[in-house]
C-alpha positions in Angstrom: 19.8 -2.8 7.6 16.8 -0.5 8.8 14.2 0.6 6.5 14.5 3.9 4.8 13.4 6.7 7.3 11.7 9.0 5.1 10.7 6.6 2.0 8.1 3.7 1.5 9.2 0.1 1.8 8.0 -3.1 0.4 9.5 -6.2 2.4 9.3 -9.5 0.5 9.7 -12.1 2.3 11.2 -15.0 0.3 10.7 -17.7 2.7 6.7 -17.1 2.7 7.3 -17.2 -1.1 8.9 -20.7 -0.7 6.4 -22.1 1.4 3.4 -20.9 -1.0 5.5 -22.8 -3.8 5.5 -25.6 -1.8 1.7 -25.5 -1.1 1.1 -25.1 -4.7 3.2 -27.8 -5.9 0.9 -29.9 -3.4 -2.0 -28.7 -5.3 -1.0 -29.5 -9.0 -0.7 -33.4 -8.8 2.4 -34.1 -9.8 2.6 -31.5 -12.6 5.7 -29.3 -13.0 4.8 -25.5 -11.3 6.3 -23.1 -13.6 6.3 -19.2 -11.8 5.4 -16.0 -13.7 7.9 -13.4 -13.0 6.5 -10.8 -15.7 5.6 -7.4 -14.3 9.0 -7.4 -12.3 7.5 -10.4 -10.5 4.3 -9.0 -9.8 5.9 -5.8 -8.6 8.2 -7.5 -6.0 11.2 -7.3 -8.0 12.2 -10.0 -10.8 15.7 -10.4 -10.6 15.5 -11.3 -6.5 12.5 -13.3 -6.7 13.5 -15.6 -9.7 16.9 -16.0 -8.0 15.7 -17.3 -4.9 12.9 -19.5 -6.8 15.6 -20.9 -9.0 18.4 -21.4 -6.4 16.3 -22.2 -3.1 13.2 -23.7 -4.6 14.5 -25.5 -7.6 12.2 -23.9 -10.1 13.1 -24.9 -13.8 11.0 -22.6 -16.1 9.5 -19.5 -15.4 7.2 -16.6 -17.8 7.8 -13.5 -18.9 5.7 -11.1 -20.7 7.9 -9.6 -22.8 11.3 -10.1 -24.3 12.1 -6.5 -23.4 13.5 -6.7 -19.8 13.8 -10.5 -19.6 18.0 -10.4 -19.5 17.6 -8.7 -15.9 15.9 -12.1 -15.2 18.3 -14.3 -16.9 21.2 -12.6 -15.3 19.9 -13.6 -12.3 19.5 -16.9 -12.5 22.3 -18.0 -14.8 24.7 -18.2 -11.8 27.1 -21.0 -10.7 25.4 -23.7 -8.9 21.9 -22.9 -10.1 20.7 -25.6 -12.7 19.5 -24.4 -16.1 16.1 -22.6 -16.2 13.6 -22.6 -19.3 12.3 -18.8 -19.6 9.4 -18.5 -22.1 7.9 -15.1 -23.2 4.2 -15.4 -23.1 3.2 -12.5 -25.7 4.6 -14.1 -28.9 7.8 -13.5 -30.9 8.8 -10.6 -33.2 12.1 -10.8 -35.0 13.1 -7.7 -33.8 13.7 -9.2 -30.4 16.2 -11.6 -31.8 19.3 -9.5 -30.0 17.3 -10.2 -26.7 16.6 -13.5 -27.6 20.1 -14.8 -27.8 21.1 -12.9 -25.0 18.7 -13.8 -22.4 18.2 -17.3 -24.0 14.7 -17.1 -24.3 11.8 -19.3 -25.9 8.9 -18.0 -27.2 5.1 -18.8 -26.9 3.9 -18.3 -30.4 0.5 -17.4 -30.8 -0.2 -16.8 -34.6 1.4 -18.6 -37.5 2.7 -15.9 -38.8 5.6 -15.9 -35.3 5.8 -19.6 -35.9 6.9 -19.2 -39.6 9.6 -16.7 -38.2 10.6 -18.7 -35.5 11.0 -22.1 -37.2 14.1 -20.5 -38.9 15.7 -20.6 -35.7 15.5 -24.3 -35.1 15.0 -23.7 -31.3 12.7 -24.7 -28.4 9.5 -22.9 -28.3 5.7 -23.0 -27.2 2.5 -22.7 -28.8 -0.4 -20.7 -27.0 -3.7 -22.5 -27.8 -7.0 -20.4 -27.4 -9.8 -21.9 -25.4 -12.1 -19.6 -24.8 -10.1 -16.2 -23.8 -10.1 -14.6 -27.4 -7.0 -12.7 -26.7 -3.8 -14.8 -27.8 -3.3 -18.1 -29.3 -4.3 -20.4 -32.1 -7.3 -22.2 -32.5 -7.4 -25.5 -31.2 -8.4 -27.1 -34.1 -5.7 -25.4 -35.6 -2.9 -27.1 -33.6 -2.8 -31.0 -34.6 -1.5 -29.4 -38.4 0.2 -26.3 -36.9 3.9 -27.6 -37.5 3.1 -28.8 -41.2 1.7 -25.6 -42.2 4.2 -23.1 -40.6 7.8 -25.2 -41.1 8.1 -25.9 -37.2 9.7 -28.8 -36.0 7.4 -30.7 -33.6 10.6 -31.7 -31.7 11.2 -27.8 -30.9 7.9 -27.8 -29.2 8.0 -28.0 -25.3 5.1 -26.7 -24.2 1.4 -26.3 -25.5 -0.2 -23.7 -23.1 -3.9 -22.6 -22.8 -5.4 -20.6 -20.3 -9.2 -20.6 -18.7 -10.9 -17.2 -19.0 -13.1 -17.8 -15.7 -11.0 -19.1 -13.2 -11.4 -16.1 -10.9 -15.2 -17.5 -10.7 -15.1 -20.9 -9.8 -18.6 -21.9 -10.5 -18.7 -20.5 -14.2 -19.6 -22.9 -16.9 -16.6 -21.6 -18.6 -14.6 -23.6 -16.3 -15.7 -26.8 -16.9 -16.3 -26.2 -20.9 -12.5 -24.9 -21.3 -11.3 -28.2 -19.3 -12.8 -30.4 -21.7 -11.9 -28.6 -24.7 -8.3 -29.0 -23.2 -8.5 -32.5 -22.4 -10.0 -33.2 -26.2 -7.2 -31.2 -27.4 -4.5 -33.1 -25.3 -5.6 -36.8 -26.5 -5.8 -35.5 -30.0 -2.3 -34.2 -30.4 -0.5 -35.6 -27.6 1.5 -37.8 -29.7 2.0 -35.0 -32.3 4.4 -33.0 -30.0 6.3 -35.9 -28.4 8.7 -33.4 -26.2 5.6 -31.3 -25.2 4.0 -30.5 -21.6 0.7 -29.1 -22.3 -0.8 -26.6 -19.5 -3.9 -25.0 -18.9 -4.0 -23.6 -15.2 -2.8 -20.6 -13.9 -3.0 -20.0 -10.4 -7.0 -19.9 -10.3 -7.0 -23.1 -12.3 -5.2 -24.7 -9.4 -8.2 -23.8 -6.9 -11.0 -25.5 -9.1 -12.6 -28.5 -8.6 -12.0 -31.4 -11.0 -8.7 -30.2 -12.4 -7.4 -31.8 -15.3 -4.4 -33.7 -15.7 -1.4 -31.5 -16.7 2.1 -31.7 -17.4 2.9 -27.9 -16.0 0.7 -25.4 -14.2 1.7 -21.8 -14.3 2.0 -20.1 -10.5 1.3 -16.2 -10.5 -0.9 -14.5 -7.6 -0.9 -17.2 -5.5 2.6 -17.6 -5.1 2.9 -13.8 -4.3 0.0 -14.1 -1.4 -3.0 -12.8 -3.3 -6.4 -14.4 -3.9 -6.5 -16.2 -7.3 -10.4 -15.9 -7.0 -13.1 -13.5 -5.3 -12.8 -15.9 -2.2 -9.8 -14.2 0.6 -9.6 -17.7 1.8 -8.0 -19.0 -0.9 -5.2 -16.9 -0.4 -1.9 -18.1 0.9 0.6 -16.5 2.8 1.3 -12.9 2.6 4.6 -12.4 1.0 4.7 -8.3 0.4 4.4 -5.4 3.3 4.0 -2.0 2.0 5.1 0.2 5.0 5.6 4.1 5.0 7.1 5.9 7.7 5.4 9.0 9.8 6.4 12.4 8.9 4.2 14.6 11.2 1.9 13.9 13.8 -0.8 16.9 14.6 -3.9 17.7 16.5 -6.6 19.4 14.6 -9.9 20.9 16.3 -13.5 19.6 15.8 -14.9 20.8 12.2 -11.1 21.1 10.9 -10.3 19.5 7.2 -7.5 17.5 5.9 -6.3 17.1 2.7 -7.3 18.6 -1.1 -10.8 19.8 -0.9 -11.3 19.0 2.9 -13.2 15.9 1.9 -12.3 14.8 5.6 -14.0 16.8 8.5 -12.8 16.1 12.0 -15.8 15.0 14.0 -14.2 15.8 17.2 -10.8 16.7 18.2 -8.4 14.6 16.4 -5.0 13.4 15.7 -3.3 13.3 12.2 -0.2 11.5 10.8 1.0 12.1 7.9 2.7 9.1 5.8 5.4 9.5 3.3 3.5 7.7 0.4 0.9 8.8 -2.2 -0.3 7.5 -5.4 3.1 8.4 -7.3 4.2 5.3 -4.9 1.3 3.2 -6.4 -1.1 3.8 -3.4 -4.6 4.1 -4.7 -6.3 7.2 -5.2 -9.6 5.5 -5.1 -8.8 4.8 -1.4 -9.3 8.4 -0.7 -11.6 8.8 2.7 -11.9 4.9 2.7 -8.3 3.1 2.8 -6.8 1.5 6.1 -3.7 1.4 7.6 -2.1 -0.6 10.3 -0.5 1.6 12.8 0.0 2.2 16.7 -1.1 -1.3 17.3 -4.7 -0.8 15.1 -6.3 0.1 12.2 -6.8 3.6 11.4 -8.5 4.9 8.5 -7.4 7.4 5.4 -8.5 10.8 6.2 -9.2 12.9 3.1 -7.4 12.7 -0.5 -4.7 10.5 -1.5 -1.8 13.0 -2.4 0.8 12.5 -5.1 3.2 11.9 -2.6 1.9 12.1 1.2 -1.1 10.3 2.8 -3.0 11.4 6.2 -4.5 8.9 8.2 -6.7 9.4 11.9 -4.4 8.2 14.4 -7.3 9.6 17.3 -7.6 5.7 18.3 -3.9 4.5 18.1 -2.0 3.9 20.9 1.3 6.6 21.2 2.1 7.4 17.2 5.1 9.4 16.8 7.4 10.4 13.9 9.5 7.4 12.5 6.9 4.8 13.2 6.0 2.9 10.1 2.3 2.3 9.1 1.4 -0.9 7.0 -0.4 -0.3 3.9 -1.0 -3.9 3.4 0.5 -6.9 4.7 -0.2 -9.6 7.4 -2.7 -6.8 9.4 -4.4 -5.7 5.9 -4.6 -8.3 3.5 -3.6 -7.1 0.1 -7.0 -8.5 -1.6 -9.1 -6.4 1.3 -7.0 -3.5 0.2 -8.1 -3.9 -3.1 -11.7 -4.6 -2.9 -11.6 -1.4 -1.2 -10.1 0.4 -3.9 -12.4 -1.2 -6.4 -9.9 -3.1 -8.0 -7.6 -6.8 -7.9 -4.3 -7.6 -5.7 -3.0 -7.9 -9.3 -3.1 -4.4 -9.9 -2.2 -3.3 -6.2 1.3 -5.2 -6.2 2.2 -4.4 -10.0 1.3 -0.3 -9.5 4.3 0.0 -6.9 6.3 2.8 -7.9 10.1 2.6 -8.8 10.8 4.6 -5.6 9.3 2.2 -3.0 12.4 0.6 -1.9 12.2 -3.3 -2.1 13.9 -5.3 0.7 14.3 -9.2 1.0 13.9 -11.0 4.2 14.7 -14.9 4.4 
């Protein structure tokens, strides 16, 4: 099916997704590689991504952020021929979500004693979140050993104990070693107290650190989707998502003419401009005004002027014959998403998760 002629589209390469998963499994040292499909699978479309990961790639554990919306993931993976998948909610448990927990067969990551007390009444599997330095969610490590006794939680219901490195995106940071040692000490002290639990520290960034600890499970997020998990672009795996937009018009402007709101771009000579059907309402950052690049006509073309809500102007003077209907690559194989994120002063996580609802998602194998 052809891409929409007047709308942006995000093409998701499911085969590349699977290859990235295999590359992460090779790094994981025998640990189970779970996949993080929160934020609509980092903007790529959680139902289709989760179905492929479960059906074609054998993933058996997944994570979402909230119970809200998790039924879309569960509906995609509860299909004949797909083995059962454990679906965890990272951001804690609230009894107000019980109907969603029942419908989507969810397991919470319990981040406080109060959550554990409330969940214990259900007598169902769960995870415990432990804070090793992020100061965001999770109980202190020293509280883990007696946690079940204090809250009434059955130790056999605890299937995962999760921790999270605060500085994995900065491999040289001293916190990585300190938090890894704290993880190892916690595992040594508490392993026997949770006979059915796997212990997990590493998300994507942790898998690229030297001297990773022995873990039962690791969580693949941004690296799975083709983004770099740290500041080194070389750590990125294979691109999975390609964002494109069609050319709506091509025009020639005279030297000195301006383009876009407030005329911040001025033609240095007679120039050709192409207007693309994408803007900040679609998730293309306004911070890329006058400094972003796209791939069009066989070369990089700079953004000309301010990014509009629905439209983007690019300078195609040096490009090959660009015509109405051609598609420009905003990010993908030629314009890596991490490079575009740096130009925008942000990270690839934000670019991917900001892609708007009117951007059509297409899936290829």
